[in-house]
Structures are given as structure tokens and as C-alpha cells.
N, C-alpha and C positions, 0 to 999 in steps of 0.2 A: 448751527456756525452760520450758515447760509443767511440765516434772518439775522445775523449780529451784523456781519458785513454788509446786509441790507441796508440796515440802520444806520450804520457808521459812515456810507457813503450816500445814501439817496436822503436822510433826513438827519445829518451831522450834528444841528445845533440840539435836538431834539433828544438825543443818543441816549443821557443818564435819565431823564423821564420815562422813555421806551423800555430799556433794556435794563429792569432792576431785579434784583436778586430774586425777589417772589416769582417774576413773568421766568427766569432761569430753570428756576426749582416745580414751576409749574410745567414747563417743557420738557424737561427731563423727566419728569414723574408720569406724565402721558406716554411717551415714548417706550417706558421702561413697564409702567402697565397695558399698554397696547401689544408690545410684545410678548409679555407674561398671559395673557388672557389669550392671544390668538394661538399660540404654541400649546398653550393647555387643552385645548379643544384635540389639536393635532395629536397630543401625547395620549389623552382618553380614547382616541379611537383607533390609536395605533395599538394601544394595549391591551384591547379587544379581540387582535389577529389572532390567529394561530401561525405557529412556526415549526414545520416538520420537516421539512428539507435539511439540506446543509447549513450549518451556522458559521460559515465563514463568508464574512463581508467583502465581496472584490470590490476596495476602495483604501483609499489612503487613512481614512478616519470614518466613523460610524457616521455615514451621513442619511441623510432620510430616503434619499431613492431606492441606493443598494439593499437597506432594510426592508424596506417593501417589496423588492424581487424576493427575498426571502420568504416571506410569507405563501401560504398554501389557501390562505381565506382570498373573498371577492376582496381587491383593493379599491373597486371604485369608488364608493362613498370616501375613503380618506383621501383619494388621489382630487376628487372634486372640492374635498371642504379645504384641501391644502393648496388649490393652485385657487380658489375664491380669495381665501387669508391672501396669501403672498401676493396675489395680483395688488389685494388693497395695500397691505404693508409696505411692500416696495414701489406701485408704482406712483402712488399719490404723494409720498415725500420726494419722491424723485421730481415729480412734476411740480411740487413747490419749491425745491431747492432751485430748477432751471427757472421758473417764474422768478424768482428772485433776483436770478443771475443777468436775465433778460431786462428787469429793471435796473439793474447795476448797471449794464453796457450802455442802455440808454442814458442813464444821468451821466456815466463817465464820457459818452461822446460829445455832452453838452460841454465838458471842462474844455476852457479855451487854450489852455495850455499843455504842448503834448508831453514834459516833463508830468505835469497833473495827471494826464490820463495814464501815462504810463505806471507811474506810480500808483496809479487804484487799481490798474490791472494788475501789476504784480502781487499786488495784496491777494488776489481773489484766484488766478491762474493757477497757486498749488491746488488749494482748497477744489476747484474744479475739475482740475487732473486727476484728484483720489477719488473722487466721487463720481467721477463719469466710469474709472476703472472697476469699483465696487458696486456700483449700480447696474454697469453692463452684466459685468459678469452674474452677479443676482438674478436679474431679471431674464441671464441665457438661459442657466438654470434652472428657476426654480418656475417662473411664469411661463418660457416659453415650453409646448410640447414635450416631453422626454424622448419620445421617439424617433425625432429630427436629428438626435444625436447619439454618437455610438458611447462608449462605457469610459473609453480612455480620453473622449474631449473631455465629458462631466468632470471627471477626475482632475485635469489641468485647470479647467475653471475654475473648480472649488480651492484649488491649490492660491489660485488668482485671489480670492476675495478673501481668504482663511489667513495665505501667509505674505501673500506679495506687497497686498496693501497693507498689512499694518506695518511689516518692515520698511516701505516705501516712504509713508505716513512721517515718521520722525527726521529721516534724511530730507525730505523736501521740505519742510517746514526749518529746518535747522541751518539746511546750505543758505536761506535767505539771511542770515544771521553774520554779520560782519566778522567777530570774534568766531565763529567757528570756521568760516572760510580762513581767514589765515591758519588756525591751528591744522585745517586739514591739508593746506598748503605747505606748511611748515612739516608735516608728518609724511607727507607722500615725497619731498626733497629729499628728507633723512631717509628714507627705505629705496629713493632710486639710484 
């Protein structure tokens, strides 16, 4: 999505040439394949662990760190592999997104009218807010060493990227639509 915004704002006349259906399918396929194969390695390593203790996961859902805490095997290799994969899977896309937004901001600041700048920034601000919330919590939970965080903080951060981000995503994008704004205001007036 950030690449789409980058092309639309920085290279608007070349948009149809650069953003083809083939490119969109290739980008989506790479994301799916990268996520699948990086998690496949982790899954294989976790399946080789032995679990002999309590079978109660101290979390809201079956998350990775609480499962490792239940293992009575040595989990160093799994944790190392997970750190390497999660660092690359989260940091590289996040840096790519930040890089595209830096280019977008530089281009938008060159727009002579304040109305044009405001319109361009408003198209990107909602996506950037969602991406920052999502990747910020992912990086904090999976890339930052877990000994610095308590289990309750990990639970809250996990809720941020599994529930809060997906719930706010359609709300933020739909509130930019004038018809939906009018419908929400009418509903609030009737309720009030």
C-alpha cells in the first residue's frame, strides 16, 4: 500500500505503467510466500520441542512466547531462529514503508499550494498511523528481547496488533468517506 501511495504521489503520470495487476500479484505472492516459509522453519523447530509441564498457556491466545515457556527442552535455537526471521520479516518491510513515506513527504512538500499538500498528507496519514501501530507493537513483542518485558505487557501489545489494528483500520479509512461521515453523524444524533 505504501508503494501504491508512493507511485500515485511521486510518479502520478506513470501510475498505470508502474502499478500493473501483474506487479500487485507478484508483490502479494512474495509477501505470502515469505511469511509462509519463514514460519514453516519455526513451526518445524517448535514441533521438535518436548512439552512435559503444565498445559495451560498464560495468554489470551496461543502465542509463540508462552508456548516456548511451556517447553522443557532447550529453546535457544528456536529463539535465535525466531529472532533472525522476525527481525527480517518485520524490520525490512517497515523500513521500506518508512522509506516510501519519506519520499512521499519530500514530494508533497514541493507542492506549491497548501490545499494540495493537505490533500496528499490526508491520503497517507491514516495508512501511516495504522502501519506505525501495527509494526511498532510487532517489533516490540517479537524483535525486542522478551526478558525486558513482563508477560502482562506482552499480552496487551499482542492485543494491539491482533485486535486494535484490524478494528481501527476500517474505521479510519471509512471516516474519510463523506457519505459514511454523514451516516455516522445522523446515527449519533438519533442515539443522542
